[in-house]
PyMOL Python script that loads the backbone (N, CA, C, O; Angstrom):
from pymol import cmd

cmd.read_pdbstr("""\
ATOM      1  N   MET A   1      27.316  47.128  -5.316  1.00  0.00           N
ATOM      2  CA  MET A   1      27.395  45.957  -6.163  1.00  0.00           C
ATOM      3  C   MET A   1      25.994  45.484  -6.526  1.00  0.00           C
ATOM      4  O   MET A   1      25.105  45.467  -5.675  1.00  0.00           O
ATOM      5  N   PRO A   2      25.790  45.101  -7.781  1.00  0.00           N
ATOM      6  CA  PRO A   2      24.468  44.597  -8.165  1.00  0.00           C
ATOM      7  C   PRO A   2      24.242  43.206  -7.590  1.00  0.00           C
ATOM      8  O   PRO A   2      25.173  42.415  -7.441  1.00  0.00           O
ATOM      9  N   LYS A   3      22.984  42.930  -7.271  1.00  0.00           N
ATOM     10  CA  LYS A   3      22.634  41.609  -6.743  1.00  0.00           C
ATOM     11  C   LYS A   3      22.811  40.557  -7.831  1.00  0.00           C
ATOM     12  O   LYS A   3      22.497  40.786  -8.999  1.00  0.00           O
ATOM     13  N   GLU A   4      23.313  39.421  -7.426  1.00  0.00           N
ATOM     14  CA  GLU A   4      23.486  38.313  -8.347  1.00  0.00           C
ATOM     15  C   GLU A   4      22.122  37.688  -8.623  1.00  0.00           C
ATOM     16  O   GLU A   4      21.367  37.404  -7.694  1.00  0.00           O
ATOM     17  N   LYS A   5      21.810  37.476  -9.891  1.00  0.00           N
ATOM     18  CA  LYS A   5      20.522  36.882 -10.249  1.00  0.00           C
ATOM     19  C   LYS A   5      20.546  35.386  -9.995  1.00  0.00           C
ATOM     20  O   LYS A   5      21.529  34.707 -10.291  1.00  0.00           O
ATOM     21  N   ILE A   6      19.454  34.884  -9.444  1.00  0.00           N
ATOM     22  CA  ILE A   6      19.308  33.449  -9.239  1.00  0.00           C
ATOM     23  C   ILE A   6      18.905  32.838 -10.575  1.00  0.00           C
ATOM     24  O   ILE A   6      17.966  33.300 -11.224  1.00  0.00           O
ATOM     25  N   LYS A   7      19.616  31.808 -10.973  1.00  0.00           N
ATOM     26  CA  LYS A   7      19.388  31.205 -12.285  1.00  0.00           C
ATOM     27  C   LYS A   7      18.299  30.139 -12.261  1.00  0.00           C
ATOM     28  O   LYS A   7      18.006  29.538 -13.295  1.00  0.00           O
ATOM     29  N   TYR A   8      17.707  29.898 -11.125  1.00  0.00           N
ATOM     30  CA  TYR A   8      16.673  28.892 -10.990  1.00  0.00           C
ATOM     31  C   TYR A   8      15.669  29.364  -9.950  1.00  0.00           C
ATOM     32  O   TYR A   8      15.936  30.299  -9.195  1.00  0.00           O
ATOM     33  N   HIS A   9      14.539  28.727  -9.917  1.00  0.00           N
ATOM     34  CA  HIS A   9      13.567  29.093  -8.890  1.00  0.00           C
ATOM     35  C   HIS A   9      13.864  28.283  -7.626  1.00  0.00           C
ATOM     36  O   HIS A   9      14.420  27.188  -7.695  1.00  0.00           O
ATOM     37  N   SER A  10      13.495  28.823  -6.503  1.00  0.00           N
ATOM     38  CA  SER A  10      13.696  28.114  -5.248  1.00  0.00           C
ATOM     39  C   SER A  10      12.561  27.119  -5.038  1.00  0.00           C
ATOM     40  O   SER A  10      11.398  27.446  -5.276  1.00  0.00           O
ATOM     41  N   PRO A  11      12.888  25.918  -4.598  1.00  0.00           N
ATOM     42  CA  PRO A  11      11.839  24.927  -4.352  1.00  0.00           C
ATOM     43  C   PRO A  11      10.917  25.362  -3.214  1.00  0.00           C
ATOM     44  O   PRO A  11      11.344  26.046  -2.283  1.00  0.00           O
ATOM     45  N   LYS A  12       9.679  24.969  -3.300  1.00  0.00           N
ATOM     46  CA  LYS A  12       8.717  25.258  -2.239  1.00  0.00           C
ATOM     47  C   LYS A  12       8.967  24.317  -1.065  1.00  0.00           C
ATOM     48  O   LYS A  12       9.500  23.220  -1.232  1.00  0.00           O
ATOM     49  N   LEU A  13       8.573  24.762   0.116  1.00  0.00           N
ATOM     50  CA  LEU A  13       8.726  23.949   1.314  1.00  0.00           C
ATOM     51  C   LEU A  13       8.042  22.592   1.145  1.00  0.00           C
ATOM     52  O   LEU A  13       8.581  21.565   1.558  1.00  0.00           O
ATOM     53  N   GLU A  14       6.873  22.593   0.545  1.00  0.00           N
ATOM     54  CA  GLU A  14       6.141  21.345   0.310  1.00  0.00           C
ATOM     55  C   GLU A  14       6.982  20.354  -0.497  1.00  0.00           C
ATOM     56  O   GLU A  14       6.975  19.157  -0.214  1.00  0.00           O
ATOM     57  N   SER A  15       7.699  20.850  -1.492  1.00  0.00           N
ATOM     58  CA  SER A  15       8.548  19.984  -2.315  1.00  0.00           C
ATOM     59  C   SER A  15       9.730  19.443  -1.521  1.00  0.00           C
ATOM     60  O   SER A  15      10.084  18.270  -1.646  1.00  0.00           O
ATOM     61  N   ILE A  16      10.337  20.296  -0.706  1.00  0.00           N
ATOM     62  CA  ILE A  16      11.476  19.879   0.112  1.00  0.00           C
ATOM     63  C   ILE A  16      11.040  18.783   1.083  1.00  0.00           C
ATOM     64  O   ILE A  16      11.723  17.769   1.228  1.00  0.00           O
ATOM     65  N   LEU A  17       9.904  18.988   1.744  1.00  0.00           N
ATOM     66  CA  LEU A  17       9.402  17.995   2.700  1.00  0.00           C
ATOM     67  C   LEU A  17       9.038  16.682   2.006  1.00  0.00           C
ATOM     68  O   LEU A  17       9.249  15.604   2.562  1.00  0.00           O
ATOM     69  N   MET A  18       8.500  16.771   0.808  1.00  0.00           N
ATOM     70  CA  MET A  18       8.140  15.573   0.058  1.00  0.00           C
ATOM     71  C   MET A  18       9.397  14.758  -0.275  1.00  0.00           C
ATOM     72  O   MET A  18       9.389  13.531  -0.167  1.00  0.00           O
ATOM     73  N   VAL A  19      10.473  15.438  -0.679  1.00  0.00           N
ATOM     74  CA  VAL A  19      11.727  14.746  -0.979  1.00  0.00           C
ATOM     75  C   VAL A  19      12.324  14.173   0.306  1.00  0.00           C
ATOM     76  O   VAL A  19      12.792  13.034   0.316  1.00  0.00           O
ATOM     77  N   GLU A  20      12.310  14.947   1.382  1.00  0.00           N
ATOM     78  CA  GLU A  20      12.819  14.453   2.669  1.00  0.00           C
ATOM     79  C   GLU A  20      12.106  13.171   3.075  1.00  0.00           C
ATOM     80  O   GLU A  20      12.753  12.197   3.462  1.00  0.00           O
ATOM     81  N   ASN A  21      10.788  13.161   2.992  1.00  0.00           N
ATOM     82  CA  ASN A  21      10.011  11.983   3.385  1.00  0.00           C
ATOM     83  C   ASN A  21      10.323  10.776   2.505  1.00  0.00           C
ATOM     84  O   ASN A  21      10.396   9.650   2.996  1.00  0.00           O
ATOM     85  N   ALA A  22      10.504  11.009   1.217  1.00  0.00           N
ATOM     86  CA  ALA A  22      10.851   9.913   0.307  1.00  0.00           C
ATOM     87  C   ALA A  22      12.224   9.353   0.661  1.00  0.00           C
ATOM     88  O   ALA A  22      12.425   8.139   0.643  1.00  0.00           O
ATOM     89  N   ILE A  23      13.160  10.228   0.979  1.00  0.00           N
ATOM     90  CA  ILE A  23      14.503   9.764   1.334  1.00  0.00           C
ATOM     91  C   ILE A  23      14.460   8.975   2.638  1.00  0.00           C
ATOM     92  O   ILE A  23      15.104   7.932   2.753  1.00  0.00           O
ATOM     93  N   LYS A  24      13.707   9.464   3.619  1.00  0.00           N
ATOM     94  CA  LYS A  24      13.587   8.729   4.886  1.00  0.00           C
ATOM     95  C   LYS A  24      13.007   7.336   4.639  1.00  0.00           C
ATOM     96  O   LYS A  24      13.474   6.351   5.211  1.00  0.00           O
ATOM     97  N   LYS A  25      12.005   7.263   3.798  1.00  0.00           N
ATOM     98  CA  LYS A  25      11.312   5.997   3.527  1.00  0.00           C
ATOM     99  C   LYS A  25      12.209   5.018   2.766  1.00  0.00           C
ATOM    100  O   LYS A  25      12.223   3.823   3.065  1.00  0.00           O
ATOM    101  N   TYR A  26      12.953   5.521   1.791  1.00  0.00           N
ATOM    102  CA  TYR A  26      13.736   4.659   0.909  1.00  0.00           C
ATOM    103  C   TYR A  26      15.243   4.778   1.123  1.00  0.00           C
ATOM    104  O   TYR A  26      16.021   4.410   0.243  1.00  0.00           O
ATOM    105  N   SER A  27      15.664   5.290   2.284  1.00  0.00           N
ATOM    106  CA  SER A  27      17.083   5.499   2.557  1.00  0.00           C
ATOM    107  C   SER A  27      17.899   4.236   2.295  1.00  0.00           C
ATOM    108  O   SER A  27      17.523   3.137   2.704  1.00  0.00           O
ATOM    109  N   SER A  28      19.008   4.417   1.615  1.00  0.00           N
ATOM    110  CA  SER A  28      19.979   3.343   1.313  1.00  0.00           C
ATOM    111  C   SER A  28      19.472   2.322   0.297  1.00  0.00           C
ATOM    112  O   SER A  28      20.102   1.281   0.113  1.00  0.00           O
ATOM    113  N   GLN A  29      18.350   2.599  -0.364  1.00  0.00           N
ATOM    114  CA  GLN A  29      17.784   1.618  -1.298  1.00  0.00           C
ATOM    115  C   GLN A  29      17.937   2.002  -2.761  1.00  0.00           C
ATOM    116  O   GLN A  29      18.048   1.130  -3.622  1.00  0.00           O
ATOM    117  N   TYR A  30      17.942   3.311  -3.053  1.00  0.00           N
ATOM    118  CA  TYR A  30      17.872   3.738  -4.443  1.00  0.00           C
ATOM    119  C   TYR A  30      18.923   4.783  -4.782  1.00  0.00           C
ATOM    120  O   TYR A  30      19.410   5.514  -3.919  1.00  0.00           O
ATOM    121  N   THR A  31      19.257   4.830  -6.068  1.00  0.00           N
ATOM    122  CA  THR A  31      20.150   5.877  -6.563  1.00  0.00           C
ATOM    123  C   THR A  31      19.384   7.192  -6.648  1.00  0.00           C
ATOM    124  O   THR A  31      18.170   7.229  -6.444  1.00  0.00           O
ATOM    125  N   ILE A  32      20.094   8.253  -6.947  1.00  0.00           N
ATOM    126  CA  ILE A  32      19.468   9.572  -7.063  1.00  0.00           C
ATOM    127  C   ILE A  32      18.315   9.533  -8.067  1.00  0.00           C
ATOM    128  O   ILE A  32      17.210   9.988  -7.771  1.00  0.00           O
ATOM    129  N   TYR A  33      18.578   8.993  -9.243  1.00  0.00           N
ATOM    130  CA  TYR A  33      17.554   8.965 -10.286  1.00  0.00           C
ATOM    131  C   TYR A  33      16.380   8.060  -9.904  1.00  0.00           C
ATOM    132  O   TYR A  33      15.224   8.435 -10.100  1.00  0.00           O
ATOM    133  N   GLN A  34      16.664   6.877  -9.364  1.00  0.00           N
ATOM    134  CA  GLN A  34      15.597   5.946  -8.975  1.00  0.00           C
ATOM    135  C   GLN A  34      14.713   6.547  -7.892  1.00  0.00           C
ATOM    136  O   GLN A  34      13.494   6.377  -7.905  1.00  0.00           O
ATOM    137  N   LEU A  35      15.337   7.249  -6.957  1.00  0.00           N
ATOM    138  CA  LEU A  35      14.577   7.899  -5.890  1.00  0.00           C
ATOM    139  C   LEU A  35      13.672   8.989  -6.447  1.00  0.00           C
ATOM    140  O   LEU A  35      12.535   9.143  -6.000  1.00  0.00           O
ATOM    141  N   TRP A  36      14.167   9.739  -7.412  1.00  0.00           N
ATOM    142  CA  TRP A  36      13.362  10.787  -8.059  1.00  0.00           C
ATOM    143  C   TRP A  36      12.084  10.186  -8.644  1.00  0.00           C
ATOM    144  O   TRP A  36      11.020  10.802  -8.584  1.00  0.00           O
ATOM    145  N   LYS A  37      12.191   8.995  -9.205  1.00  0.00           N
ATOM    146  CA  LYS A  37      11.021   8.328  -9.781  1.00  0.00           C
ATOM    147  C   LYS A  37      10.026   7.881  -8.706  1.00  0.00           C
ATOM    148  O   LYS A  37       8.849   7.682  -9.007  1.00  0.00           O
ATOM    149  N   LYS A  38      10.478   7.722  -7.461  1.00  0.00           N
ATOM    150  CA  LYS A  38       9.625   7.270  -6.361  1.00  0.00           C
ATOM    151  C   LYS A  38       8.854   8.408  -5.689  1.00  0.00           C
ATOM    152  O   LYS A  38       7.936   8.152  -4.909  1.00  0.00           O
ATOM    153  N   ILE A  39       9.211   9.643  -5.979  1.00  0.00           N
ATOM    154  CA  ILE A  39       8.542  10.776  -5.342  1.00  0.00           C
ATOM    155  C   ILE A  39       7.082  10.799  -5.776  1.00  0.00           C
ATOM    156  O   ILE A  39       6.786  10.656  -6.963  1.00  0.00           O
ATOM    157  N   PRO A  40       6.152  10.980  -4.812  1.00  0.00           N
ATOM    158  CA  PRO A  40       4.720  10.865  -5.121  1.00  0.00           C
ATOM    159  C   PRO A  40       4.190  11.848  -6.166  1.00  0.00           C
ATOM    160  O   PRO A  40       3.318  11.489  -6.957  1.00  0.00           O
ATOM    161  N   LYS A  41       4.697  13.070  -6.183  1.00  0.00           N
ATOM    162  CA  LYS A  41       4.258  14.051  -7.170  1.00  0.00           C
ATOM    163  C   LYS A  41       5.404  14.338  -8.129  1.00  0.00           C
ATOM    164  O   LYS A  41       6.575  14.279  -7.755  1.00  0.00           O
ATOM    165  N   LYS A  42       5.053  14.646  -9.355  1.00  0.00           N
ATOM    166  CA  LYS A  42       6.064  14.960 -10.360  1.00  0.00           C
ATOM    167  C   LYS A  42       6.734  16.287 -10.014  1.00  0.00           C
ATOM    168  O   LYS A  42       6.085  17.232  -9.567  1.00  0.00           O
ATOM    169  N   MET A  43       8.048  16.334 -10.230  1.00  0.00           N
ATOM    170  CA  MET A  43       8.780  17.589 -10.088  1.00  0.00           C
ATOM    171  C   MET A  43       9.919  17.556 -11.086  1.00  0.00           C
ATOM    172  O   MET A  43      10.389  16.490 -11.484  1.00  0.00           O
ATOM    173  N   MET A  44      10.348  18.728 -11.478  1.00  0.00           N
ATOM    174  CA  MET A  44      11.452  18.820 -12.422  1.00  0.00           C
ATOM    175  C   MET A  44      12.709  18.231 -11.777  1.00  0.00           C
ATOM    176  O   MET A  44      12.946  18.406 -10.582  1.00  0.00           O
ATOM    177  N   TYR A  45      13.508  17.534 -12.584  1.00  0.00           N
ATOM    178  CA  TYR A  45      14.726  16.913 -12.079  1.00  0.00           C
ATOM    179  C   TYR A  45      15.688  17.970 -11.537  1.00  0.00           C
ATOM    180  O   TYR A  45      16.376  17.726 -10.545  1.00  0.00           O
ATOM    181  N   GLN A  46      15.744  19.140 -12.177  1.00  0.00           N
ATOM    182  CA  GLN A  46      16.618  20.217 -11.722  1.00  0.00           C
ATOM    183  C   GLN A  46      16.219  20.683 -10.317  1.00  0.00           C
ATOM    184  O   GLN A  46      17.083  20.936  -9.478  1.00  0.00           O
ATOM    185  N   THR A  47      14.929  20.795 -10.066  1.00  0.00           N
ATOM    186  CA  THR A  47      14.432  21.188  -8.749  1.00  0.00           C
ATOM    187  C   THR A  47      14.803  20.127  -7.721  1.00  0.00           C
ATOM    188  O   THR A  47      15.235  20.449  -6.615  1.00  0.00           O
ATOM    189  N   TYR A  48      14.636  18.883  -8.083  1.00  0.00           N
ATOM    190  CA  TYR A  48      14.990  17.762  -7.217  1.00  0.00           C
ATOM    191  C   TYR A  48      16.471  17.812  -6.852  1.00  0.00           C
ATOM    192  O   TYR A  48      16.832  17.615  -5.692  1.00  0.00           O
ATOM    193  N   LYS A  49      17.326  18.073  -7.834  1.00  0.00           N
ATOM    194  CA  LYS A  49      18.769  18.144  -7.584  1.00  0.00           C
ATOM    195  C   LYS A  49      19.120  19.304  -6.647  1.00  0.00           C
ATOM    196  O   LYS A  49      20.012  19.171  -5.809  1.00  0.00           O
ATOM    197  N   ILE A  50      18.427  20.435  -6.783  1.00  0.00           N
ATOM    198  CA  ILE A  50      18.649  21.575  -5.889  1.00  0.00           C
ATOM    199  C   ILE A  50      18.295  21.180  -4.458  1.00  0.00           C
ATOM    200  O   ILE A  50      19.015  21.521  -3.519  1.00  0.00           O
ATOM    201  N   ILE A  51      17.191  20.464  -4.294  1.00  0.00           N
ATOM    202  CA  ILE A  51      16.776  20.005  -2.965  1.00  0.00           C
ATOM    203  C   ILE A  51      17.824  19.050  -2.387  1.00  0.00           C
ATOM    204  O   ILE A  51      18.163  19.144  -1.208  1.00  0.00           O
ATOM    205  N   LEU A  52      18.333  18.136  -3.207  1.00  0.00           N
ATOM    206  CA  LEU A  52      19.370  17.220  -2.735  1.00  0.00           C
ATOM    207  C   LEU A  52      20.629  17.974  -2.305  1.00  0.00           C
ATOM    208  O   LEU A  52      21.239  17.639  -1.290  1.00  0.00           O
ATOM    209  N   GLU A  53      21.013  18.983  -3.072  1.00  0.00           N
ATOM    210  CA  GLU A  53      22.175  19.798  -2.699  1.00  0.00           C
ATOM    211  C   GLU A  53      21.949  20.465  -1.350  1.00  0.00           C
ATOM    212  O   GLU A  53      22.836  20.474  -0.496  1.00  0.00           O
ATOM    213  N   TYR A  54      20.760  21.022  -1.163  1.00  0.00           N
ATOM    214  CA  TYR A  54      20.425  21.670   0.108  1.00  0.00           C
ATOM    215  C   TYR A  54      20.493  20.666   1.264  1.00  0.00           C
ATOM    216  O   TYR A  54      21.080  20.959   2.305  1.00  0.00           O
ATOM    217  N   LEU A  55      19.895  19.488   1.084  1.00  0.00           N
ATOM    218  CA  LEU A  55      19.879  18.486   2.150  1.00  0.00           C
ATOM    219  C   LEU A  55      21.284  17.971   2.460  1.00  0.00           C
ATOM    220  O   LEU A  55      21.604  17.669   3.610  1.00  0.00           O
ATOM    221  N   GLU A  56      22.107  17.875   1.439  1.00  0.00           N
ATOM    222  CA  GLU A  56      23.482  17.426   1.659  1.00  0.00           C
ATOM    223  C   GLU A  56      24.296  18.498   2.395  1.00  0.00           C
ATOM    224  O   GLU A  56      25.063  18.183   3.304  1.00  0.00           O
ATOM    225  N   GLU A  57      24.128  19.752   2.001  1.00  0.00           N
ATOM    226  CA  GLU A  57      24.839  20.862   2.654  1.00  0.00           C
ATOM    227  C   GLU A  57      24.393  21.048   4.104  1.00  0.00           C
ATOM    228  O   GLU A  57      25.173  21.502   4.941  1.00  0.00           O
ATOM    229  N   SER A  58      23.150  20.701   4.399  1.00  0.00           N
ATOM    230  CA  SER A  58      22.651  20.845   5.764  1.00  0.00           C
ATOM    231  C   SER A  58      22.845  19.563   6.588  1.00  0.00           C
ATOM    232  O   SER A  58      22.286  19.428   7.676  1.00  0.00           O
ATOM    233  N   SER A  59      23.628  18.640   6.067  1.00  0.00           N
ATOM    234  CA  SER A  59      24.003  17.388   6.745  1.00  0.00           C
ATOM    235  C   SER A  59      22.810  16.509   7.111  1.00  0.00           C
ATOM    236  O   SER A  59      22.794  15.880   8.169  1.00  0.00           O
ATOM    237  N   LYS A  60      21.825  16.472   6.239  1.00  0.00           N
ATOM    238  CA  LYS A  60      20.688  15.579   6.452  1.00  0.00           C
ATOM    239  C   LYS A  60      20.823  14.305   5.629  1.00  0.00           C
ATOM    240  O   LYS A  60      20.270  13.266   5.989  1.00  0.00           O
ATOM    241  N   ILE A  61      21.553  14.386   4.532  1.00  0.00           N
ATOM    242  CA  ILE A  61      21.760  13.214   3.689  1.00  0.00           C
ATOM    243  C   ILE A  61      23.230  13.123   3.284  1.00  0.00           C
ATOM    244  O   ILE A  61      23.987  14.090   3.370  1.00  0.00           O
ATOM    245  N   ILE A  62      23.600  11.929   2.843  1.00  0.00           N
ATOM    246  CA  ILE A  62      24.859  11.753   2.137  1.00  0.00           C
ATOM    247  C   ILE A  62      24.554  10.946   0.885  1.00  0.00           C
ATOM    248  O   ILE A  62      23.577  10.198   0.833  1.00  0.00           O
ATOM    249  N   ILE A  63      25.390  11.105  -0.107  1.00  0.00           N
ATOM    250  CA  ILE A  63      25.256  10.358  -1.352  1.00  0.00           C
ATOM    251  C   ILE A  63      26.558   9.583  -1.517  1.00  0.00           C
ATOM    252  O   ILE A  63      27.633  10.175  -1.610  1.00  0.00           O
ATOM    253  N   ASP A  64      26.455   8.260  -1.551  1.00  0.00           N
ATOM    254  CA  ASP A  64      27.670   7.455  -1.597  1.00  0.00           C
ATOM    255  C   ASP A  64      28.249   7.397  -3.011  1.00  0.00           C
ATOM    256  O   ASP A  64      27.710   8.005  -3.936  1.00  0.00           O
ATOM    257  N   LYS A  65      29.347   6.663  -3.166  1.00  0.00           N
ATOM    258  CA  LYS A  65      30.050   6.608  -4.450  1.00  0.00           C
ATOM    259  C   LYS A  65      29.226   5.981  -5.566  1.00  0.00           C
ATOM    260  O   LYS A  65      29.510   6.190  -6.746  1.00  0.00           O
ATOM    261  N   ASP A  66      28.204   5.211  -5.193  1.00  0.00           N
ATOM    262  CA  ASP A  66      27.317   4.594  -6.186  1.00  0.00           C
ATOM    263  C   ASP A  66      26.052   5.416  -6.421  1.00  0.00           C
ATOM    264  O   ASP A  66      25.104   4.939  -7.045  1.00  0.00           O
ATOM    265  N   ASN A  67      26.038   6.653  -5.921  1.00  0.00           N
ATOM    266  CA  ASN A  67      24.896   7.574  -6.035  1.00  0.00           C
ATOM    267  C   ASN A  67      23.673   7.120  -5.256  1.00  0.00           C
ATOM    268  O   ASN A  67      22.553   7.498  -5.598  1.00  0.00           O
ATOM    269  N   ILE A  68      23.864   6.320  -4.216  1.00  0.00           N
ATOM    270  CA  ILE A  68      22.772   5.907  -3.334  1.00  0.00           C
ATOM    271  C   ILE A  68      22.557   7.020  -2.318  1.00  0.00           C
ATOM    272  O   ILE A  68      23.513   7.521  -1.726  1.00  0.00           O
ATOM    273  N   VAL A  69      21.298   7.406  -2.117  1.00  0.00           N
ATOM    274  CA  VAL A  69      20.962   8.484  -1.184  1.00  0.00           C
ATOM    275  C   VAL A  69      20.665   7.878   0.188  1.00  0.00           C
ATOM    276  O   VAL A  69      19.860   6.955   0.313  1.00  0.00           O
ATOM    277  N   ILE A  70      21.335   8.418   1.222  1.00  0.00           N
ATOM    278  CA  ILE A  70      21.206   7.890   2.576  1.00  0.00           C
ATOM    279  C   ILE A  70      20.825   9.011   3.531  1.00  0.00           C
ATOM    280  O   ILE A  70      21.492  10.044   3.578  1.00  0.00           O
ATOM    281  N   TRP A  71      19.759   8.811   4.290  1.00  0.00           N
ATOM    282  CA  TRP A  71      19.299   9.780   5.294  1.00  0.00           C
ATOM    283  C   TRP A  71      20.157   9.603   6.544  1.00  0.00           C
ATOM    284  O   TRP A  71      20.231   8.496   7.077  1.00  0.00           O
ATOM    285  N   ILE A  72      20.811  10.666   7.028  1.00  0.00           N
ATOM    286  CA  ILE A  72      21.684  10.560   8.199  1.00  0.00           C
ATOM    287  C   ILE A  72      21.256  11.457   9.355  1.00  0.00           C
ATOM    288  O   ILE A  72      21.785  11.328  10.459  1.00  0.00           O
ATOM    289  N   TYR A  73      20.320  12.351   9.125  1.00  0.00           N
ATOM    290  CA  TYR A  73      19.897  13.280  10.169  1.00  0.00           C
ATOM    291  C   TYR A  73      19.056  12.545  11.195  1.00  0.00           C
ATOM    292  O   TYR A  73      18.101  11.856  10.837  1.00  0.00           O
ATOM    293  N   ASP A  74      19.399  12.685  12.462  1.00  0.00           N
ATOM    294  CA  ASP A  74      18.686  11.988  13.526  1.00  0.00           C
ATOM    295  C   ASP A  74      18.297  12.980  14.617  1.00  0.00           C
ATOM    296  O   ASP A  74      19.112  13.325  15.473  1.00  0.00           O
ATOM    297  N   LYS A  75      17.066  13.430  14.581  1.00  0.00           N
ATOM    298  CA  LYS A  75      16.587  14.451  15.517  1.00  0.00           C
ATOM    299  C   LYS A  75      16.649  13.968  16.970  1.00  0.00           C
ATOM    300  O   LYS A  75      16.913  14.762  17.873  1.00  0.00           O
ATOM    301  N   LYS A  76      16.410  12.679  17.199  1.00  0.00           N
ATOM    302  CA  LYS A  76      16.429  12.147  18.561  1.00  0.00           C
ATOM    303  C   LYS A  76      17.821  12.266  19.174  1.00  0.00           C
ATOM    304  O   LYS A  76      17.955  12.634  20.341  1.00  0.00           O
ATOM    305  N   ASN A  77      18.852  11.960  18.397  1.00  0.00           N
ATOM    306  CA  ASN A  77      20.211  12.072  18.914  1.00  0.00           C
ATOM    307  C   ASN A  77      20.591  13.517  19.190  1.00  0.00           C
ATOM    308  O   ASN A  77      21.299  13.799  20.156  1.00  0.00           O
ATOM    309  N   ILE A  78      20.132  14.429  18.355  1.00  0.00           N
ATOM    310  CA  ILE A  78      20.418  15.838  18.578  1.00  0.00           C
ATOM    311  C   ILE A  78      19.742  16.306  19.864  1.00  0.00           C
ATOM    312  O   ILE A  78      20.352  17.024  20.656  1.00  0.00           O
ATOM    313  N   SER A  79      18.497  15.910  20.077  1.00  0.00           N
ATOM    314  CA  SER A  79      17.789  16.264  21.308  1.00  0.00           C
ATOM    315  C   SER A  79      18.501  15.696  22.529  1.00  0.00           C
ATOM    316  O   SER A  79      18.600  16.359  23.562  1.00  0.00           O
ATOM    317  N   LYS A  80      18.994  14.468  22.407  1.00  0.00           N
ATOM    318  CA  LYS A  80      19.716  13.825  23.507  1.00  0.00           C
ATOM    319  C   LYS A  80      20.994  14.600  23.833  1.00  0.00           C
ATOM    320  O   LYS A  80      21.295  14.837  25.003  1.00  0.00           O
ATOM    321  N   ILE A  81      21.732  14.990  22.817  1.00  0.00           N
ATOM    322  CA  ILE A  81      22.972  15.748  23.018  1.00  0.00           C
ATOM    323  C   ILE A  81      22.675  17.085  23.687  1.00  0.00           C
ATOM    324  O   ILE A  81      23.379  17.494  24.610  1.00  0.00           O
ATOM    325  N   LEU A  82      21.634  17.761  23.220  1.00  0.00           N
ATOM    326  CA  LEU A  82      21.277  19.057  23.809  1.00  0.00           C
ATOM    327  C   LEU A  82      20.831  18.906  25.256  1.00  0.00           C
ATOM    328  O   LEU A  82      21.089  19.784  26.080  1.00  0.00           O
ATOM    329  N   SER A  83      20.160  17.791  25.574  1.00  0.00           N
ATOM    330  CA  SER A  83      19.702  17.579  26.952  1.00  0.00           C
ATOM    331  C   SER A  83      20.869  17.332  27.906  1.00  0.00           C
ATOM    332  O   SER A  83      20.717  17.493  29.117  1.00  0.00           O
ATOM    333  N   LEU A  84      22.011  16.951  27.387  1.00  0.00           N
ATOM    334  CA  LEU A  84      23.206  16.737  28.220  1.00  0.00           C
ATOM    335  C   LEU A  84      23.899  18.050  28.585  1.00  0.00           C
ATOM    336  O   LEU A  84      24.871  18.055  29.341  1.00  0.00           O
ATOM    337  N   GLY A  85      23.402  19.145  28.052  1.00  0.00           N
ATOM    338  CA  GLY A  85      23.959  20.450  28.404  1.00  0.00           C
ATOM    339  C   GLY A  85      24.943  21.021  27.405  1.00  0.00           C
ATOM    340  O   GLY A  85      25.644  21.986  27.709  1.00  0.00           O
ATOM    341  N   VAL A  86      25.005  20.440  26.217  1.00  0.00           N
ATOM    342  CA  VAL A  86      25.865  20.980  25.193  1.00  0.00           C
ATOM    343  C   VAL A  86      25.301  22.330  24.758  1.00  0.00           C
ATOM    344  O   VAL A  86      24.113  22.456  24.462  1.00  0.00           O
ATOM    345  N   LYS A  87      26.162  23.321  24.726  1.00  0.00           N
ATOM    346  CA  LYS A  87      25.707  24.664  24.351  1.00  0.00           C
ATOM    347  C   LYS A  87      26.094  24.941  22.920  1.00  0.00           C
ATOM    348  O   LYS A  87      27.216  24.668  22.494  1.00  0.00           O
ATOM    349  N   LEU A  88      25.154  25.483  22.192  1.00  0.00           N
ATOM    350  CA  LEU A  88      25.387  25.861  20.802  1.00  0.00           C
ATOM    351  C   LEU A  88      25.586  27.356  20.698  1.00  0.00           C
ATOM    352  O   LEU A  88      25.162  28.118  21.567  1.00  0.00           O
ATOM    353  N   ARG A  89      26.230  27.762  19.633  1.00  0.00           N
ATOM    354  CA  ARG A  89      26.439  29.206  19.426  1.00  0.00           C
ATOM    355  C   ARG A  89      25.156  29.915  19.143  1.00  0.00           C
ATOM    356  O   ARG A  89      25.152  31.130  18.946  1.00  0.00           O
TER     357      ARG A  89
END
""", "prot")
cmd.dss("prot")
cmd.show_as("cartoon", "prot")
cmd.util.cbc("prot")
cmd.orient("prot")
């Protein structure tokens, strides 16, 4: 089978981290579009949307019915759960 062509470029790690940091800083305050305007460096809106899809699929963010972006990933709680002896696959 032929490989499926990617119709877009993959975001760089630097871009993903920049969006993550903006979401952490402004969590629950802005809509998707408003948050995009708050990102320190300019990026294409399509790239931004791809990053949001990735973060949502990896359970780091949720987007509510009003398009407000909310950071839900909590590394401290995950570390606490793992320290209790929970085994992962």
